[in-house]
KOLDO-306757 format. One record per residue (C-alpha): residue number from 1; residue in three letters; x, y, z. Coordinates in Angstrom, 2 decimals, padded with zeros to 5 digits, always signed. Example, Ala and Ser with C-alpha at 12.3 -4.5 7.8 and 13.67 -1.06 7.14 Angstrom:
<atom seq="1" type="ALA" xx="+012.30" yy="-004.50" zz="+007.80"/>
<atom seq="2" type="SER" xx="+013.67" yy="-001.06" zz="+007.14"/>
This chain:
<atom seq="1" type="MET" xx="-037.96" yy="+061.29" zz="-042.67"/>
<atom seq="2" type="SER" xx="-041.67" yy="+060.29" zz="-043.43"/>
<atom seq="3" type="MET" xx="-043.65" yy="+058.43" zz="-040.86"/>
<atom seq="4" type="SER" xx="-043.74" yy="+055.12" zz="-042.98"/>
<atom seq="5" type="THR" xx="-039.94" yy="+055.33" zz="-043.00"/>
<atom seq="6" type="ARG" xx="-039.80" yy="+055.76" zz="-039.24"/>
<atom seq="7" type="THR" xx="-042.21" yy="+052.83" zz="-038.66"/>
<atom seq="8" type="ILE" xx="-039.87" yy="+050.81" zz="-040.77"/>
<atom seq="9" type="ALA" xx="-036.82" yy="+051.74" zz="-038.91"/>
<atom seq="10" type="VAL" xx="-038.42" yy="+051.14" zz="-035.23"/>
<atom seq="11" type="SER" xx="-039.82" yy="+047.59" zz="-036.66"/>
<atom seq="12" type="THR" xx="-036.40" yy="+046.88" zz="-037.62"/>
<atom seq="13" type="LEU" xx="-034.66" yy="+047.66" zz="-034.36"/>
<atom seq="14" type="VAL" xx="-037.44" yy="+045.74" zz="-032.37"/>
<atom seq="15" type="LEU" xx="-037.03" yy="+042.62" zz="-034.53"/>
<atom seq="16" type="CYS" xx="-032.92" yy="+042.99" zz="-033.86"/>
<atom seq="17" type="ALA" xx="-033.52" yy="+043.28" zz="-030.04"/>
<atom seq="18" type="VAL" xx="-035.99" yy="+040.09" zz="-030.02"/>
<atom seq="19" type="SER" xx="-033.50" yy="+038.09" zz="-032.11"/>
<atom seq="20" type="SER" xx="-030.63" yy="+039.02" zz="-029.93"/>
<atom seq="21" type="ALA" xx="-032.40" yy="+038.25" zz="-026.72"/>
<atom seq="22" type="THR" xx="-033.43" yy="+034.62" zz="-028.44"/>
<atom seq="23" type="LEU" xx="-029.88" yy="+033.89" zz="-029.48"/>
<atom seq="24" type="LEU" xx="-028.56" yy="+034.85" zz="-025.80"/>
<atom seq="25" type="GLY" xx="-031.25" yy="+032.65" zz="-024.32"/>
<atom seq="26" type="GLN" xx="-030.25" yy="+029.88" zz="-026.47"/>
<atom seq="27" type="GLN" xx="-026.41" yy="+030.13" zz="-025.56"/>
<atom seq="28" type="SER" xx="-026.76" yy="+030.65" zz="-021.71"/>
<atom seq="29" type="PRO" xx="-027.26" yy="+026.96" zz="-020.85"/>
<atom seq="30" type="SER" xx="-024.46" yy="+025.75" zz="-022.83"/>
<atom seq="31" type="THR" xx="-022.02" yy="+028.66" zz="-021.28"/>
<atom seq="32" type="ALA" xx="-023.38" yy="+028.08" zz="-017.67"/>
<atom seq="33" type="ALA" xx="-023.16" yy="+024.19" zz="-018.07"/>
<atom seq="34" type="THR" xx="-020.72" yy="+022.53" zz="-015.51"/>
<atom seq="35" type="PRO" xx="-018.20" yy="+020.04" zz="-017.03"/>
<atom seq="36" type="LYS" xx="-018.75" yy="+016.53" zz="-016.18"/>
<atom seq="37" type="VAL" xx="-016.14" yy="+015.07" zz="-013.79"/>
<atom seq="38" type="ILE" xx="-015.11" yy="+011.43" zz="-014.90"/>
<atom seq="39" type="GLU" xx="-014.84" yy="+008.84" zz="-012.12"/>
<atom seq="40" type="PHE" xx="-013.21" yy="+005.65" zz="-012.11"/>
<atom seq="41" type="PRO" xx="-014.22" yy="+002.91" zz="-009.54"/>
<atom seq="42" type="VAL" xx="-010.89" yy="+001.13" zz="-008.61"/>
<atom seq="43" type="THR" xx="-009.62" yy="-001.53" zz="-006.12"/>
<atom seq="44" type="MET" xx="-006.23" yy="-000.97" zz="-004.69"/>
<atom seq="45" type="GLN" xx="-003.62" yy="-003.68" zz="-005.20"/>
<atom seq="46" type="GLN" xx="-002.11" yy="-002.61" zz="-001.86"/>
<atom seq="47" type="ASP" xx="-002.94" yy="-001.51" zz="+001.34"/>
<atom seq="48" type="VAL" xx="-002.25" yy="+002.08" zz="+001.93"/>
<atom seq="49" type="THR" xx="-002.11" yy="+003.56" zz="+005.49"/>
<atom seq="50" type="ALA" xx="-001.67" yy="+007.44" zz="+006.12"/>
<atom seq="51" type="GLY" xx="+001.88" yy="+008.13" zz="+007.92"/>
<atom seq="52" type="LYS" xx="+002.68" yy="+004.36" zz="+007.42"/>
<atom seq="53" type="THR" xx="+002.94" yy="+004.45" zz="+003.58"/>
<atom seq="54" type="SER" xx="+005.56" yy="+006.71" zz="+002.89"/>
<atom seq="55" type="THR" xx="+005.28" yy="+009.51" zz="+000.09"/>
<atom seq="56" type="GLY" xx="+006.72" yy="+008.53" zz="-003.08"/>
<atom seq="57" type="THR" xx="+005.51" yy="+004.80" zz="-002.76"/>
<atom seq="58" type="LYS" xx="+004.33" yy="+003.61" zz="-006.11"/>
<atom seq="59" type="ILE" xx="+000.88" yy="+002.34" zz="-006.36"/>
<atom seq="60" type="ARG" xx="-001.44" yy="+000.54" zz="-008.67"/>
<atom seq="61" type="ALA" xx="-005.20" yy="+000.15" zz="-008.74"/>
<atom seq="62" type="ARG" xx="-007.32" yy="-002.16" zz="-010.89"/>
<atom seq="63" type="LEU" xx="-010.34" yy="-000.50" zz="-012.65"/>
<atom seq="64" type="GLU" xx="-013.69" yy="-002.42" zz="-011.74"/>
<atom seq="65" type="VAL" xx="-016.10" yy="-000.90" zz="-014.28"/>
<atom seq="66" type="ALA" xx="-015.43" yy="-000.05" zz="-018.13"/>
<atom seq="67" type="THR" xx="-015.21" yy="+003.79" zz="-018.58"/>
<atom seq="68" type="LEU" xx="-015.11" yy="+006.11" zz="-021.26"/>
<atom seq="69" type="LEU" xx="-012.27" yy="+008.79" zz="-021.57"/>
<atom seq="70" type="ASN" xx="-011.94" yy="+010.96" zz="-024.17"/>
<atom seq="71" type="GLY" xx="-013.84" yy="+008.73" zz="-026.83"/>
<atom seq="72" type="THR" xx="-011.70" yy="+005.82" zz="-025.68"/>
<atom seq="73" type="VAL" xx="-013.20" yy="+002.97" zz="-023.76"/>
<atom seq="74" type="ILE" xx="-011.11" yy="+002.10" zz="-020.69"/>
<atom seq="75" type="PRO" xx="-011.84" yy="-001.66" zz="-020.09"/>
<atom seq="76" type="ARG" xx="-012.45" yy="-003.46" zz="-016.70"/>
<atom seq="77" type="ASN" xx="-009.29" yy="-004.71" zz="-014.99"/>
<atom seq="78" type="ALA" xx="-007.40" yy="-001.73" zz="-016.63"/>
<atom seq="79" type="VAL" xx="-004.43" yy="-000.78" zz="-014.25"/>
<atom seq="80" type="PHE" xx="-003.94" yy="+002.61" zz="-012.86"/>
<atom seq="81" type="SER" xx="-000.48" yy="+003.54" zz="-011.65"/>
<atom seq="82" type="GLY" xx="+000.85" yy="+006.18" zz="-009.64"/>
<atom seq="83" type="GLU" xx="+002.22" yy="+007.13" zz="-006.35"/>
<atom seq="84" type="VAL" xx="+001.77" yy="+008.49" zz="-002.91"/>
<atom seq="85" type="VAL" xx="+002.10" yy="+012.38" zz="-002.82"/>
<atom seq="86" type="GLU" xx="+001.19" yy="+013.09" zz="+000.84"/>
<atom seq="87" type="SER" xx="+000.91" yy="+010.63" zz="+003.70"/>
<atom seq="88" type="ALA" xx="+000.50" yy="+011.93" zz="+007.39"/>
<atom seq="89" type="LYS" xx="-000.80" yy="+010.15" zz="+010.64"/>
<atom seq="90" type="LYS" xx="-003.14" yy="+011.85" zz="+012.80"/>
<atom seq="91" type="THR" xx="-001.32" yy="+013.18" zz="+015.87"/>
<atom seq="92" type="GLY" xx="-003.20" yy="+015.16" zz="+018.40"/>
<atom seq="93" type="THR" xx="-004.97" yy="+018.26" zz="+016.82"/>
<atom seq="94" type="THR" xx="-003.24" yy="+017.79" zz="+013.58"/>
<atom seq="95" type="PRO" xx="-005.59" yy="+015.53" zz="+011.01"/>
<atom seq="96" type="SER" xx="-004.36" yy="+012.54" zz="+008.92"/>
<atom seq="97" type="ARG" xx="-003.99" yy="+013.41" zz="+005.12"/>
<atom seq="98" type="LEU" xx="-003.56" yy="+010.99" zz="+002.46"/>
<atom seq="99" type="ALA" xx="-003.12" yy="+011.88" zz="-001.43"/>
<atom seq="100" type="LEU" xx="-002.83" yy="+009.71" zz="-004.24"/>
<atom seq="101" type="GLN" xx="-001.98" yy="+010.90" zz="-007.60"/>
<atom seq="102" type="ILE" xx="-002.47" yy="+008.62" zz="-010.54"/>
<atom seq="103" type="ASP" xx="-000.29" yy="+009.36" zz="-013.69"/>
<atom seq="104" type="SER" xx="-001.19" yy="+006.50" zz="-016.34"/>
<atom seq="105" type="VAL" xx="-003.61" yy="+003.64" zz="-016.99"/>
<atom seq="106" type="GLN" xx="-002.61" yy="+000.46" zz="-018.96"/>
<atom seq="107" type="TRP" xx="-004.56" yy="-002.24" zz="-020.39"/>
<atom seq="108" type="LYS" xx="-003.83" yy="-005.16" zz="-022.87"/>
<atom seq="109" type="ALA" xx="-004.67" yy="-003.11" zz="-026.10"/>
<atom seq="110" type="GLY" xx="-003.15" yy="+000.18" zz="-025.11"/>
<atom seq="111" type="SER" xx="-002.56" yy="+002.83" zz="-022.52"/>
<atom seq="112" type="ALA" xx="-003.19" yy="+006.63" zz="-021.69"/>
<atom seq="113" type="PRO" xx="-001.62" yy="+009.41" zz="-019.62"/>
<atom seq="114" type="VAL" xx="-004.29" yy="+010.58" zz="-016.93"/>
<atom seq="115" type="LYS" xx="-004.26" yy="+012.99" zz="-014.02"/>
<atom seq="116" type="LEU" xx="-006.37" yy="+011.56" zz="-011.14"/>
<atom seq="117" type="TYR" xx="-006.58" yy="+011.61" zz="-007.70"/>
<atom seq="118" type="LEU" xx="-008.13" yy="+009.48" zz="-004.74"/>
<atom seq="119" type="THR" xx="-011.52" yy="+011.21" zz="-003.83"/>
<atom seq="120" type="THR" xx="-013.55" yy="+010.80" zz="-000.54"/>
<atom seq="121" type="TRP" xx="-016.17" yy="+008.58" zz="-002.23"/>
<atom seq="122" type="TYR" xx="-016.26" yy="+004.80" zz="-002.26"/>
<atom seq="123" type="TYR" xx="-018.83" yy="+001.87" zz="-003.19"/>
<atom seq="124" type="PRO" xx="-019.82" yy="-000.03" zz="+000.04"/>
<atom seq="125" type="THR" xx="-020.57" yy="-003.84" zz="+000.28"/>
<atom seq="126" type="THR" xx="-024.29" yy="-004.78" zz="+000.86"/>
<atom seq="127" type="ASN" xx="-025.76" yy="-008.05" zz="+002.01"/>
<atom seq="128" type="ALA" xx="-027.30" yy="-010.23" zz="-000.82"/>
<atom seq="129" type="THR" xx="-029.02" yy="-013.50" zz="-000.53"/>
<atom seq="130" type="GLY" xx="-026.59" yy="-016.48" zz="-001.24"/>
<atom seq="131" type="GLN" xx="-025.97" yy="-019.96" zz="-000.64"/>
<atom seq="132" type="ASN" xx="-025.02" yy="-020.71" zz="+002.78"/>
<atom seq="133" type="LEU" xx="-021.66" yy="-022.37" zz="+002.82"/>
<atom seq="134" type="GLN" xx="-021.58" yy="-023.30" zz="+006.38"/>
<atom seq="135" type="TYR" xx="-021.80" yy="-026.83" zz="+006.77"/>
<atom seq="136" type="GLY" xx="-024.20" yy="-028.87" zz="+009.03"/>
<atom seq="137" type="PRO" xx="-026.74" yy="-025.78" zz="+009.60"/>
<atom seq="138" type="THR" xx="-028.61" yy="-027.88" zz="+012.12"/>
<atom seq="139" type="GLN" xx="-025.58" yy="-028.63" zz="+014.25"/>
<atom seq="140" type="PRO" xx="-025.27" yy="-026.88" zz="+017.64"/>
<atom seq="141" type="ALA" xx="-022.78" yy="-024.20" zz="+017.95"/>
<atom seq="142" type="ASN" xx="-020.49" yy="-025.95" zz="+019.91"/>
<atom seq="143" type="ARG" xx="-019.95" yy="-028.65" zz="+017.06"/>
<atom seq="144" type="THR" xx="-017.59" yy="-027.35" zz="+014.61"/>
<atom seq="145" type="TRP" xx="-016.59" yy="-029.01" zz="+011.12"/>
<atom seq="146" type="ASN" xx="-013.33" yy="-030.83" zz="+011.51"/>
<atom seq="147" type="GLY" xx="-012.26" yy="-030.07" zz="+007.77"/>
<atom seq="148" type="GLU" xx="-012.80" yy="-033.76" zz="+006.77"/>
<atom seq="149" type="GLY" xx="-016.72" yy="-033.44" zz="+005.79"/>
<atom seq="150" type="GLN" xx="-017.48" yy="-035.14" zz="+009.32"/>
<atom seq="151" type="TYR" xx="-018.85" yy="-033.93" zz="+012.67"/>
<atom seq="152" type="PRO" xx="-017.64" yy="-035.48" zz="+015.92"/>
<atom seq="153" type="ASP" xx="-020.45" yy="-036.89" zz="+017.95"/>
<atom seq="154" type="PRO" xx="-019.98" yy="-035.86" zz="+021.71"/>
<atom seq="155" type="ASN" xx="-021.58" yy="-039.02" zz="+023.15"/>
<atom seq="156" type="SER" xx="-019.20" yy="-041.54" zz="+021.31"/>
<atom seq="157" type="LYS" xx="-016.00" yy="-041.68" zz="+019.55"/>
<atom seq="158" type="VAL" xx="-017.26" yy="-042.44" zz="+016.41"/>
<atom seq="159" type="TYR" xx="-017.43" yy="-039.87" zz="+013.66"/>
<atom seq="160" type="ARG" xx="-020.57" yy="-039.25" zz="+011.78"/>
<atom seq="161" type="PRO" xx="-020.19" yy="-038.71" zz="+008.06"/>
<atom seq="162" type="PHE" xx="-021.53" yy="-035.44" zz="+006.81"/>
<atom seq="163" type="PRO" xx="-024.19" yy="-035.40" zz="+005.70"/>
<atom seq="164" type="GLY" xx="-025.52" yy="-038.23" zz="+007.62"/>
<atom seq="165" type="SER" xx="-027.24" yy="-041.05" zz="+006.52"/>
<atom seq="166" type="ASP" xx="-029.96" yy="-040.10" zz="+008.85"/>
<atom seq="167" type="SER" xx="-030.17" yy="-036.66" zz="+007.73"/>
<atom seq="168" type="GLY" xx="-033.48" yy="-035.22" zz="+006.25"/>
<atom seq="169" type="LYS" xx="-033.44" yy="-036.31" zz="+002.86"/>
<atom seq="170" type="GLY" xx="-034.25" yy="-033.80" zz="+000.12"/>
<atom seq="171" type="SER" xx="-033.70" yy="-030.97" zz="+002.40"/>
<atom seq="172" type="THR" xx="-032.12" yy="-027.80" zz="+000.73"/>
<atom seq="173" type="VAL" xx="-029.33" yy="-025.72" zz="+001.99"/>
<atom seq="174" type="PRO" xx="-030.74" yy="-022.51" zz="+003.40"/>
<atom seq="175" type="ASP" xx="-029.59" yy="-018.97" zz="+002.24"/>
<atom seq="176" type="THR" xx="-027.41" yy="-016.74" zz="+003.89"/>
<atom seq="177" type="PRO" xx="-026.69" yy="-013.13" zz="+003.36"/>
<atom seq="178" type="SER" xx="-023.31" yy="-012.69" zz="+001.34"/>
<atom seq="179" type="SER" xx="-021.27" yy="-009.71" zz="+000.40"/>
<atom seq="180" type="THR" xx="-021.71" yy="-007.71" zz="-002.88"/>
<atom seq="181" type="THR" xx="-020.74" yy="-004.22" zz="-004.04"/>
<atom seq="182" type="SER" xx="-023.25" yy="-001.61" zz="-004.20"/>
<atom seq="183" type="ASN" xx="-023.83" yy="+000.28" zz="-007.43"/>
<atom seq="184" type="ARG" xx="-024.11" yy="+003.65" zz="-005.75"/>
<atom seq="185" type="ARG" xx="-021.12" yy="+005.23" zz="-004.31"/>
<atom seq="186" type="VAL" xx="-021.33" yy="+007.16" zz="-000.78"/>
<atom seq="187" type="PRO" xx="-018.74" yy="+009.43" zz="+000.98"/>
<atom seq="188" type="MET" xx="-016.22" yy="+008.10" zz="+003.35"/>
<atom seq="189" type="LYS" xx="-017.21" yy="+008.49" zz="+006.99"/>
<atom seq="190" type="ASP" xx="-015.38" yy="+011.16" zz="+008.79"/>
<atom seq="191" type="ILE" xx="-013.34" yy="+012.21" zz="+005.79"/>
<atom seq="192" type="GLU" xx="-013.37" yy="+015.36" zz="+003.75"/>
<atom seq="193" type="SER" xx="-011.50" yy="+016.50" zz="+000.80"/>
<atom seq="194" type="ALA" xx="-008.95" yy="+019.55" zz="+000.56"/>
<atom seq="195" type="ARG" xx="-006.50" yy="+021.06" zz="-001.78"/>
<atom seq="196" type="SER" xx="-002.74" yy="+020.86" zz="-000.94"/>
<atom seq="197" type="VAL" xx="-000.36" yy="+023.62" zz="-001.98"/>
<atom seq="198" type="ASP" xx="+000.59" yy="+022.16" zz="-005.17"/>
<atom seq="199" type="GLY" xx="-003.04" yy="+021.54" zz="-006.26"/>
<atom seq="200" type="ALA" xx="-003.31" yy="+017.92" zz="-005.41"/>
<atom seq="201" type="LEU" xx="-006.43" yy="+016.69" zz="-003.97"/>
<atom seq="202" type="ASP" xx="-006.10" yy="+015.39" zz="-000.34"/>
<atom seq="203" type="ILE" xx="-008.43" yy="+013.20" zz="+001.79"/>
<atom seq="204" type="VAL" xx="-008.32" yy="+014.45" zz="+005.37"/>
<atom seq="205" type="SER" xx="-009.65" yy="+013.16" zz="+008.55"/>
<atom seq="206" type="SER" xx="-009.88" yy="+014.83" zz="+011.81"/>
<atom seq="207" type="ARG" xx="-011.10" yy="+011.74" zz="+013.70"/>
<atom seq="208" type="THR" xx="-009.10" yy="+008.70" zz="+012.61"/>
<atom seq="209" type="ASN" xx="-006.08" yy="+007.60" zz="+010.61"/>
<atom seq="210" type="ILE" xx="-006.80" yy="+006.98" zz="+007.11"/>
<atom seq="211" type="LYS" xx="-006.24" yy="+003.56" zz="+005.83"/>
<atom seq="212" type="LEU" xx="-007.17" yy="+002.00" zz="+002.39"/>
<atom seq="213" type="ASP" xx="-007.58" yy="-001.94" zz="+001.73"/>
<atom seq="214" type="LYS" xx="-007.68" yy="-004.20" zz="-001.12"/>
<atom seq="215" type="LEU" xx="-011.22" yy="-005.13" zz="-000.49"/>
<atom seq="216" type="THR" xx="-013.00" yy="-001.76" zz="-000.96"/>
<atom seq="217" type="THR" xx="-013.94" yy="-000.16" zz="-004.25"/>
<atom seq="218" type="TYR" xx="-012.66" yy="+003.57" zz="-004.09"/>
<atom seq="219" type="VAL" xx="-013.11" yy="+006.30" zz="-006.78"/>
<atom seq="220" type="LEU" xx="-010.66" yy="+008.14" zz="-008.57"/>
<atom seq="221" type="ALA" xx="-011.08" yy="+011.40" zz="-010.39"/>
<atom seq="222" type="GLY" xx="-009.58" yy="+014.43" zz="-011.63"/>
<atom seq="223" type="ASP" xx="-011.50" yy="+016.72" zz="-009.10"/>
<atom seq="224" type="ASN" xx="-014.17" yy="+016.61" zz="-006.50"/>
<atom seq="225" type="LEU" xx="-017.33" yy="+014.73" zz="-007.12"/>
<atom seq="226" type="LEU" xx="-020.75" yy="+016.09" zz="-006.46"/>
<atom seq="227" type="PRO" xx="-023.22" yy="+013.87" zz="-004.78"/>
<atom seq="228" type="ILE" xx="-025.50" yy="+011.75" zz="-006.75"/>
<atom seq="229" type="LYS" xx="-029.17" yy="+013.18" zz="-006.93"/>
């Protein structure tokens, strides 16, 4: 083999090696990418208490925010249906356990099968400034509204209309904190997630008995959720 032939052969091998490395470098991010877990913020349509609500109890939850699932938009107020698959009260050293499995979601224009579980995440309520709905803000604490728009005068038997004719005209009702739902989820306090023997996602607490109410926005998902960065 001549010198020029060997030079061409070596150059070809180097070019192939560089091309292969570049191709592998381009493929590695997609191969290592972690699949995104879709979450559904919902409010329960009934209270659920570990150990009190029996397994097999049918449950329903209402979607609070429209969510995209497999190319289909699940609209707000869609209803998720499922059942309680584990319910154990905290006793001594035995932790409280609760597992909800959701099998379907239905809305006005359609429905879809799903496989979701209750996670350890929820959306807390926060204080927001709003209108004060307490009547008579200048009245002492021992004077209560009688439900008829009047306050009793402790010095006489005559009821004074509310607002009174001698009240400050042009005064505005002061603001007071009102409760709104946060747009950022947080983990439930003293509650962890665990896998049951059948693969279901349980929430577990060694400190308290788990209770779900109808005023809190919980999170359904097909798997554990990662913290928001």
